[in-house]
N, CA and C of each residue as an Amber inpcrd file, in Angstrom:
protein
   480
 -46.6070000  27.9200000  -0.1900000 -45.8130000  27.4980000  -1.3400000
 -45.9480000  26.0200000  -1.5610000 -46.1100000  25.6830000  -2.7990000
 -46.1190000  24.2020000  -3.1680000 -45.0180000  23.9390000  -4.0370000
 -44.4370000  22.7950000  -3.8520000 -43.2560000  22.3200000  -4.6320000
 -43.7060000  21.1530000  -5.4620000 -43.1030000  21.0520000  -6.7020000
 -43.4710000  20.0590000  -7.6240000 -42.1900000  19.4630000  -8.3220000
 -42.3540000  18.1210000  -8.5780000 -41.2310000  17.4090000  -9.3420000
 -41.5690000  17.2720000 -10.7790000 -40.6180000  17.4970000 -11.6780000
 -40.8830000  17.4240000 -13.1180000 -41.2000000  15.9970000 -13.5580000
 -42.2120000  15.8590000 -14.4070000 -42.4890000  14.5000000 -14.9360000
 -42.5010000  14.4410000 -16.4840000 -42.6760000  15.6510000 -17.1110000
 -42.6380000  15.6460000 -18.5710000 -41.2310000  16.0300000 -19.0110000
 -40.8940000  15.7510000 -20.2670000 -39.5680000  16.1340000 -20.8080000
 -39.3560000  17.5870000 -20.7890000 -40.3310000  18.4140000 -21.1060000
 -40.1520000  19.8540000 -21.1440000 -39.9660000  20.3270000 -19.6660000
 -40.6240000  19.7560000 -18.6990000 -40.4810000  20.1620000 -17.3640000
 -39.0240000  19.8480000 -16.8550000 -38.5710000  18.6480000 -17.1990000
 -37.2110000  18.2900000 -16.7710000 -36.1290000  19.1950000 -17.4280000
 -36.3850000  19.4260000 -18.7570000 -35.3710000  20.2420000 -19.4750000
 -35.3770000  21.6070000 -18.9370000 -36.5190000  22.2180000 -18.6110000
 -36.5200000  23.6410000 -18.3060000 -36.3940000  23.9740000 -16.8400000
 -36.6870000  22.9490000 -15.9700000 -36.6130000  23.2760000 -14.5110000
 -35.6390000  22.4340000 -13.7880000 -35.1350000  21.3290000 -14.3980000
 -34.1920000  20.4580000 -13.6930000 -34.7830000  19.7810000 -12.6050000
 -34.5640000  20.2030000 -11.3550000 -35.0480000  19.5880000 -10.1810000
 -36.4610000  19.8500000  -9.7700000 -37.1460000  20.6680000 -10.6240000
 -38.5390000  21.0070000 -10.3210000 -38.7030000  22.4590000 -10.0500000
 -39.8890000  22.7580000  -9.5590000 -40.1550000  24.2490000  -9.1900000
 -41.0860000  24.2840000  -8.0310000 -41.0480000  25.4960000  -7.4570000
 -41.9470000  25.8430000  -6.2960000 -42.7210000  27.0270000  -6.6940000
 -44.0080000  27.0580000  -6.3830000 -44.9320000  28.1360000  -6.7120000
 -45.3270000  28.7780000  -5.3940000 -45.0350000  30.1180000  -5.2960000
 -45.5530000  30.9440000  -4.2290000 -46.8460000  31.4970000  -4.6420000
 -47.8550000  31.3080000  -3.8940000 -49.2610000  31.7520000  -4.3250000
 -49.9950000  32.4240000  -3.2390000 -51.0700000  33.2020000  -3.6230000
 -51.9540000  33.7800000  -2.6960000 -53.2490000  32.9830000  -2.7250000
 -53.6430000  32.4780000  -1.5670000 -54.8970000  31.6990000  -1.4830000
 -56.0990000  32.6010000  -1.3540000 -56.9740000  32.5440000  -2.3310000
 -58.1490000  33.4680000  -2.3690000 -59.1890000  32.9310000  -1.3410000
 -60.1680000  33.7400000  -1.1520000 -61.2650000  33.4350000  -0.1860000
 -62.0920000  32.2630000  -0.7070000 -62.3470000  32.1430000  -2.0050000
 -63.1910000  31.1300000  -2.5890000 -62.3930000  29.8780000  -2.9360000
 -61.2240000  29.6930000  -2.4270000 -60.5010000  28.4830000  -2.6600000
 -59.5080000  28.5090000  -3.8390000 -59.6290000  29.6200000  -4.6450000
 -58.6810000  29.7400000  -5.8310000 -57.3380000  30.1940000  -5.3750000
 -56.3310000  29.7020000  -5.9700000 -54.9960000  30.0880000  -5.6730000
 -54.3730000  30.9240000  -6.9040000 -53.8070000  32.0540000  -6.5810000
 -53.2430000  32.9370000  -7.6080000 -51.7060000  32.8930000  -7.4400000
 -51.0390000  32.3640000  -8.4500000 -49.5890000  32.2850000  -8.3710000
 -48.9080000  33.6860000  -8.3600000 -47.9500000  33.9050000  -7.4990000
 -47.2880000  35.1740000  -7.4180000 -45.8250000  35.0470000  -7.9270000
 -45.1540000  33.9890000  -7.6280000 -43.7590000  33.7390000  -8.0850000
 -43.5890000  32.2890000  -8.3760000 -42.6730000  32.0620000  -9.3520000
 -42.1760000  30.7390000  -9.7080000 -40.8290000  30.6940000  -9.3290000
 -40.3520000  29.7090000  -8.5210000 -38.9760000  29.5390000  -7.9940000
 -38.4670000  28.2120000  -8.5670000 -37.2270000  28.2580000  -9.1360000
 -36.5770000  26.9520000  -9.4860000 -36.1820000  26.2850000  -8.1510000
 -36.4560000  24.9920000  -8.0910000 -36.1350000  24.2770000  -6.8810000
 -34.6100000  24.0520000  -6.6810000 -33.9030000  23.7370000  -7.7350000
 -32.4460000  23.3770000  -7.6450000 -31.4960000  24.5450000  -7.7530000
 -31.8850000  25.6930000  -8.2350000 -31.1060000  26.8110000  -8.3520000
 -31.7540000  28.1020000  -7.8920000 -31.0200000  29.1100000  -7.4370000
 -31.6580000  30.3630000  -6.9320000 -32.1420000  31.2790000  -8.0570000
 -33.2670000  30.8360000  -8.6770000 -33.8670000  31.6560000  -9.7410000
 -35.3480000  31.8070000  -9.4990000 -35.7790000  32.9920000  -9.6900000
 -37.2650000  33.1760000  -9.4100000 -37.8320000  34.1940000 -10.3560000
 -39.0780000  34.0830000 -10.6770000 -39.7830000  34.9650000 -11.6120000
 -41.0860000  35.4570000 -10.9810000 -41.2730000  36.7660000 -11.0250000
 -42.4880000  37.3520000 -10.4900000 -43.5540000  37.2990000 -11.5770000
 -44.7350000  36.9830000 -11.2090000 -45.8370000  36.8480000 -12.1590000
 -46.8530000  37.9670000 -11.9660000 -47.3640000  38.4240000 -13.1430000
 -48.4430000  39.4100000 -13.1880000 -49.6230000  38.7920000 -13.9260000
 -50.7730000  39.2130000 -13.6410000 -51.9590000  38.6010000 -14.3430000
 -51.8240000  38.9240000 -15.8310000 -51.9920000  37.8090000 -16.6320000
 -51.7940000  37.8910000 -18.0560000 -53.1450000  38.2950000 -18.7330000
 -53.1090000  38.9380000 -19.9020000 -54.2260000  39.2960000 -20.6320000
 -54.3840000  38.4370000 -21.7960000 -55.5550000  37.6380000 -21.8470000
 -55.7420000  36.6650000 -22.8960000 -55.6780000  37.3170000 -24.2690000
 -56.0570000  38.5440000 -24.4180000 -55.9320000  39.1970000 -25.7230000
 -54.5440000  39.3750000 -26.2560000 -53.5720000  39.3610000 -25.3710000
 -52.2020000  39.3880000 -25.7640000 -51.7020000  38.2250000 -26.5710000
 -52.4380000  37.1130000 -26.4330000 -52.0040000  35.8660000 -27.1660000
 -52.7560000  35.8280000 -28.5140000 -53.4670000  36.8000000 -28.8990000
 -54.1310000  36.7260000 -30.1730000 -55.6580000  37.0360000 -30.0210000
 -56.4120000  37.0870000 -31.0980000 -57.7550000  37.4580000 -31.0460000
 -58.5870000  36.4620000 -30.2340000 -58.2760000  35.1490000 -30.2150000
 -59.0260000  34.1960000 -29.3990000 -58.3890000  33.7490000 -28.1380000
 -57.2310000  34.4250000 -27.7920000 -56.4650000  34.1450000 -26.6130000
 -56.0500000  32.7250000 -26.5230000 -56.1180000  32.1020000 -25.3650000
 -55.7250000  30.7040000 -25.1400000 -56.5150000  29.7080000 -26.0100000
 -57.7860000  29.9590000 -26.2250000 -58.6110000  29.1570000 -27.0450000
 -58.1490000  29.1100000 -28.4600000 -57.4850000  30.1200000 -28.9390000
 -57.0210000  30.1820000 -30.3410000 -55.7350000  29.4230000 -30.5480000
 -55.0550000  28.9270000 -29.5480000 -53.7820000  28.2220000 -29.7450000
 -54.0430000  26.6910000 -29.7230000 -53.4380000  26.0240000 -30.6320000
 -53.6240000  24.6070000 -30.7880000 -52.8930000  23.8220000 -29.7220000
 -53.5870000  22.7820000 -29.0880000 -52.9060000  21.9820000 -28.1210000
 -52.7590000  22.6470000 -26.7290000 -53.5930000  23.6220000 -26.4830000
 -53.4320000  24.3830000 -25.2570000 -54.6510000  24.2030000 -24.3360000
 -54.4340000  24.1810000 -23.0540000 -55.5690000  24.1750000 -22.0350000
 -56.2780000  25.4960000 -22.0580000 -57.3640000  25.6240000 -22.6950000
 -58.0670000  26.9780000 -22.9040000 -58.5800000  27.4780000 -21.5450000
 -58.8790000  26.6350000 -20.5590000 -59.5260000  27.0500000 -19.3000000
 -58.4360000  27.3430000 -18.2210000 -57.1510000  27.3570000 -18.5560000
 -56.1160000  27.4860000 -17.5590000 -56.0340000  29.0380000 -17.2130000
 -55.4420000  29.3340000 -16.0520000 -55.2020000  30.6950000 -15.6690000
 -53.9290000  31.2550000 -16.2400000 -53.9820000  32.4180000 -16.8170000
 -52.8230000  32.9600000 -17.5550000 -52.1850000  34.0850000 -16.8340000
 -50.8320000  33.9780000 -16.7520000 -49.9850000  34.9580000 -16.1150000
 -48.7980000  35.2300000 -16.9930000 -48.2810000  36.4320000 -16.8090000
 -47.0140000  36.8740000 -17.5550000 -45.8340000  36.9660000 -16.6400000
 -44.7130000  36.5510000 -17.0270000 -43.5060000  36.7640000 -16.2430000
 -43.0700000  38.1990000 -16.4160000 -42.8520000  38.9250000 -15.3300000
 -42.4870000  40.3110000 -15.3550000 -40.9190000  40.2900000 -15.7000000
 -40.5470000  40.6810000 -16.9210000 -39.1540000  40.6370000 -17.3090000
 -38.2170000  41.5930000 -16.5310000 -38.8630000  42.6020000 -15.8760000
 -38.1090000  43.5980000 -15.1850000 -37.8650000  43.3210000 -13.7120000
 -38.4300000  42.1890000 -13.2620000 -38.3480000  41.8980000 -11.7860000
 -37.6090000  40.5460000 -11.5970000 -36.8620000  40.3800000 -10.5680000
 -36.0730000  39.1750000 -10.1770000 -35.2830000  38.7260000 -11.3360000
 -35.3830000  37.4970000 -11.6600000 -34.6490000  36.9870000 -12.8440000
 -35.6070000  36.7030000 -14.0190000 -36.5690000  37.5970000 -14.1860000
 -37.5930000  37.4600000 -15.2430000 -37.0310000  37.2490000 -16.6130000
 -36.0150000  38.0660000 -17.0190000 -35.3990000  37.9420000 -18.3260000
 -34.7760000  36.5960000 -18.5200000 -34.2100000  36.0300000 -17.4350000
 -33.5970000  34.6600000 -17.4860000 -34.6560000  33.6970000 -17.8450000
 -35.7540000  33.7750000 -17.0940000 -36.9000000  32.8350000 -17.4430000
 -37.3540000  32.9400000 -18.7640000 -37.5030000  34.1830000 -19.3350000
 -38.0230000  34.3610000 -20.7030000 -37.0170000  33.6550000 -21.6850000
 -35.7350000  33.9010000 -21.4900000 -34.8100000  33.3160000 -22.4180000
 -34.7510000  31.8000000 -22.2710000 -34.7970000  31.2440000 -21.0680000
 -34.7530000  29.7880000 -20.8720000 -35.9690000  29.0820000 -21.3250000
 -37.1790000  29.6650000 -21.0640000 -38.3990000  28.9850000 -21.4380000
 -38.7480000  29.0870000 -22.8650000 -38.3790000  30.2830000 -23.4750000
 -38.8480000  30.5370000 -24.8200000 -37.7660000  31.3950000 -25.4890000
 -36.6880000  30.7790000 -26.0130000 -35.6030000  31.4780000 -26.7110000
 -36.1830000  32.3850000 -27.8020000 -35.4970000  33.5340000 -27.9560000
 -35.8210000  34.5580000 -28.9500000 -37.0440000  35.3450000 -28.6590000
 -37.7640000  34.9790000 -27.5730000 -38.9350000  35.7920000 -27.2740000
 -38.5710000  36.9210000 -26.3100000 -39.4300000  37.9530000 -26.2980000
 -39.2580000  39.0940000 -25.4030000 -40.2530000  39.1100000 -24.3100000
 -41.3210000  38.3630000 -24.4760000 -42.3150000  38.2060000 -23.4770000
 -42.6220000  36.6500000 -23.1920000 -42.9920000  36.3450000 -21.9640000
 -43.3040000  34.9840000 -21.6210000 -44.5400000  34.9520000 -20.8310000
 -45.4840000  34.1610000 -21.2650000 -46.7480000  33.8960000 -20.4910000
 -46.7040000  32.4030000 -20.0450000 -47.2620000  32.2070000 -18.8140000
 -47.3830000  30.8530000 -18.2860000 -48.8740000  30.6550000 -17.9700000
 -49.4040000  29.5650000 -18.4280000 -50.8050000  29.1920000 -18.0450000
 -50.7040000  28.0910000 -16.9550000 -51.4760000  28.1850000 -15.9890000
 -51.4930000  27.2300000 -14.8370000 -52.8030000  26.5100000 -14.7930000
 -52.7100000  25.1340000 -14.5850000 -53.8260000  24.3810000 -14.1860000
 -54.1590000  24.7180000 -12.7630000 -55.2530000  24.2060000 -12.2460000
 -55.6520000  24.5230000 -10.9020000 -54.6190000  24.2150000  -9.8620000
 -54.2400000  25.1180000  -9.0030000 -53.2900000  24.9250000  -7.9680000
 -54.0240000  24.4740000  -6.6770000 -53.7670000  23.2200000  -6.2470000
 -54.4120000  22.7700000  -5.0620000 -53.4790000  21.7080000  -4.3310000
 -53.7530000  21.4900000  -3.1150000 -53.0260000  20.5850000  -2.2860000
 -53.0610000  19.1570000  -2.9490000 -51.9760000  18.4490000  -2.9620000
 -51.8480000  17.0880000  -3.4370000 -52.4150000  16.9060000  -4.8390000
 -52.2850000  17.9040000  -5.6550000 -52.7770000  17.8640000  -7.0520000
 -51.5710000  18.2210000  -8.0090000 -51.4050000  17.3880000  -9.0540000
 -50.3570000  17.6220000  -9.9720000 -50.6650000  18.9090000 -10.7210000
 -49.6500000  19.4440000 -11.3570000 -49.6900000  20.7840000 -11.9990000
 -49.2310000  20.7270000 -13.4110000 -49.9280000  21.4410000 -14.3170000
 -49.5300000  21.6630000 -15.6990000 -49.3540000  23.1110000 -15.9100000
 -48.1590000  23.4480000 -16.4820000 -47.8940000  24.8260000 -16.8650000
 -47.5490000  24.8570000 -18.3140000 -48.1390000  25.6960000 -19.0860000
 -47.7950000  25.8140000 -20.5030000 -47.1880000  27.1770000 -20.6640000
 -46.0530000  27.1740000 -21.4400000 -45.3070000  28.4050000 -21.7490000
 -45.5150000  28.8910000 -23.1110000 -45.6900000  30.2220000 -23.2350000
 -45.9820000  30.9050000 -24.5210000 -45.0320000  32.0630000 -24.6900000
 -44.5630000  32.3020000 -25.8660000 -43.6190000  33.4520000 -26.0580000
 -44.0210000  34.1610000 -27.3420000 -43.7110000  35.4000000 -27.3840000
 -43.9870000  36.2610000 -28.5890000 -42.8210000  35.9350000 -29.6880000
 -43.0970000  36.4130000 -30.8020000 -42.0700000  36.3160000 -31.9110000
 -41.8010000  37.7470000 -32.3550000 -40.6370000  38.3240000 -31.8590000
 -40.3260000  39.6950000 -32.2130000 -40.2550000  39.9460000 -33.7790000
 -39.9520000  38.8810000 -34.5470000 -39.8470000  39.0280000 -36.0030000
 -41.2450000  38.9850000 -36.6690000 -42.2690000  38.5650000 -35.9830000
 -43.6120000  38.4810000 -36.5090000 -44.5410000  39.0750000 -35.4110000
 -44.5890000  40.3790000 -35.2560000 -45.5040000  41.0410000 -34.2710000
 -46.8930000  40.4290000 -34.3230000 -47.4290000  40.2290000 -33.0990000
 -48.7850000  39.6820000 -32.9160000 -48.8420000  38.1970000 -33.0090000
 -47.6710000  37.5530000 -33.1720000 -47.6710000  36.1140000 -33.1800000
 -47.1500000  35.5150000 -31.9270000 -47.8290000  34.5180000 -31.3780000
 -47.4380000  33.8550000 -30.1070000 -47.2670000  32.4010000 -30.4330000
 -46.2890000  31.7580000 -29.8300000 -46.0480000  30.3540000 -30.0320000
 -45.9830000  29.6550000 -28.7240000 -46.4010000  28.3580000 -28.7600000
 -46.2220000  27.4630000 -27.5900000 -44.7900000  27.0340000 -27.4240000
 -44.2320000  27.2670000 -26.2610000 -42.7620000  26.9610000 -26.0920000
 -42.5740000  25.6490000 -25.2800000 -43.5780000  25.2750000 -24.6200000
 -43.4310000  24.0530000 -23.8890000 -44.6620000  23.7290000 -23.0080000
 -44.8370000  22.4880000 -22.8300000 -45.9120000  21.9880000 -21.8190000
 -45.1510000  21.2420000 -20.7230000 -45.2660000  21.8090000 -19.5140000
 -44.5070000  21.3310000 -18.3490000 -45.4890000  20.6610000 -17.4270000
 -45.2350000  19.3340000 -17.1890000 -46.1300000  18.6440000 -16.2960000
 -45.3150000  18.2890000 -15.0500000 -45.9960000  18.4980000 -13.8900000
 -45.2670000  18.2820000 -12.5830000 -46.1540000  17.4290000 -11.6900000
 -45.4950000  16.6640000 -10.8510000 -46.2260000  15.8960000  -9.8360000
 -46.0390000  16.6000000  -8.4820000 -47.0770000  16.5340000  -7.6700000
 -47.1360000  17.1960000  -6.3580000 -45.9330000  16.6150000  -5.4810000
 -45.2290000  17.5380000  -4.8260000 -44.1830000  17.0750000  -3.9460000
 -44.5240000  17.4530000  -2.4470000 -44.8620000  18.7150000  -2.1620000
 -45.2040000  19.0290000  -0.8610000 -45.4770000  20.4910000  -0.6840000
 -45.8440000  20.8830000   0.4880000 -46.3140000  22.2300000   0.8620000
 -45.3670000  22.8230000   1.8510000 -45.0240000  24.0900000   1.6650000
 -44.2470000  24.8590000   2.5380000 -45.1140000  25.9460000   3.1680000
 -45.2270000  25.9350000   4.4470000 -46.0160000  26.9990000   5.1200000
 -45.0870000  28.2380000   5.3140000 -45.6270000  29.4110000   4.9970000
 -44.8540000  30.6130000   5.2430000 -45.1270000  31.0830000   6.6170000
 -44.0960000  31.7150000   7.2440000 -44.2710000  32.2230000   8.6320000
 -45.3380000  33.3620000   8.6370000 -45.8850000  33.5660000   9.8600000
 -46.8100000  34.6900000  10.0200000 -46.0200000  36.0250000   9.8800000
 -46.7480000  37.0560000   9.9390000 -46.2130000  38.4190000   9.7010000
 -45.1860000  38.8850000  10.7640000 -45.0610000  38.1610000  11.9130000
 -44.2110000  38.5580000  12.9700000 -42.7620000  37.9850000  12.7850000
 -42.6830000  37.1040000  11.8450000 -41.3030000  36.4870000  11.5790000
 -40.7640000  36.9640000  10.2840000 -39.4310000  36.7590000  10.0380000
 -38.8430000  37.2090000   8.8410000 -39.4650000  36.5940000   7.6160000
 -39.4380000  37.2220000   6.4970000 -39.9500000  36.7180000   5.2390000
 -38.8580000  35.8730000   4.6310000 -39.0860000  34.5520000   4.2890000
 -38.0570000  33.7430000   3.7210000 -37.6470000  34.1320000   2.3640000
 -38.4830000  34.8900000   1.6900000 -38.1200000  35.3640000   0.3330000
 -37.3410000  36.6430000   0.3130000 -37.1290000  37.2330000   1.5000000
 -36.3780000  38.5030000   1.6320000 -34.8640000  38.1940000   1.7480000
 -34.0200000  38.9220000   1.0910000 -32.6020000  38.6870000   1.1910000
 -32.0350000  39.4330000   2.4600000 -31.9470000  38.7720000   3.5540000
 -31.5150000  39.3950000   4.7820000 -30.0390000  39.7520000   4.7840000
 -29.2840000  39.2280000   3.7950000 -27.7970000  39.5670000   3.8040000
 -27.5360000  41.0060000   3.2720000 -28.5700000  41.6890000   2.8070000
 -28.3520000  43.0460000   2.3420000 -27.9420000  44.0560000   3.4430000
 -28.3370000  43.6610000   4.6800000 -28.1550000  44.6190000   5.8120000
 -27.6730000  43.8260000   6.9840000 -26.4200000  43.3860000   7.0040000
 -25.9050000  42.5590000   8.0500000 -25.6270000  43.4360000   9.3660000
 -25.4440000  44.7530000   9.1470000 -25.0550000  45.5680000  10.2540000
 -26.2280000  46.1730000  10.9400000 -27.4110000  46.2540000  10.3140000
 -28.5500000  46.8680000  10.8770000 -29.3370000  45.9510000  11.7660000
 -30.1020000  46.5360000  12.6990000 -30.9570000  45.7550000  13.6000000
 -32.2360000  45.2810000  12.7930000 -32.6710000  44.1380000  13.2060000
 -33.9010000  43.5860000  12.5540000 -34.9720000  43.5480000  13.5440000
């Protein structure tokens, strides 16, 4: 997990204290984000691989002012607080996509948010450009220890 501090106006407005990205480190050095967690409040969004064609015929490249080579993910509105993220990042949208610059140690991060327009099907708009500075890395425990993302309070009476 990497944590970031907000440096752009959109990042401060939408995340407050910043955010943490839980990711899966690939074999070739690429990192695939799995969840976005608000640093200051208990809110998280599960990410699924986004489809460039969902943003229009030219995908990211067809949107003005957008990093066309960024990795695209969609917030799963049915998981965690996905609907809250959709409403917060892109009011009036029913779907939210986030594009990520390269995720790497000690490297700043840019996330761009895109939302659909239910009144104009097939139309996607840029809802914000969020720039973050690198804060730090959180190492997750190995598989023999409890998962910090699991809510252990669900079963206080059962053995672990």
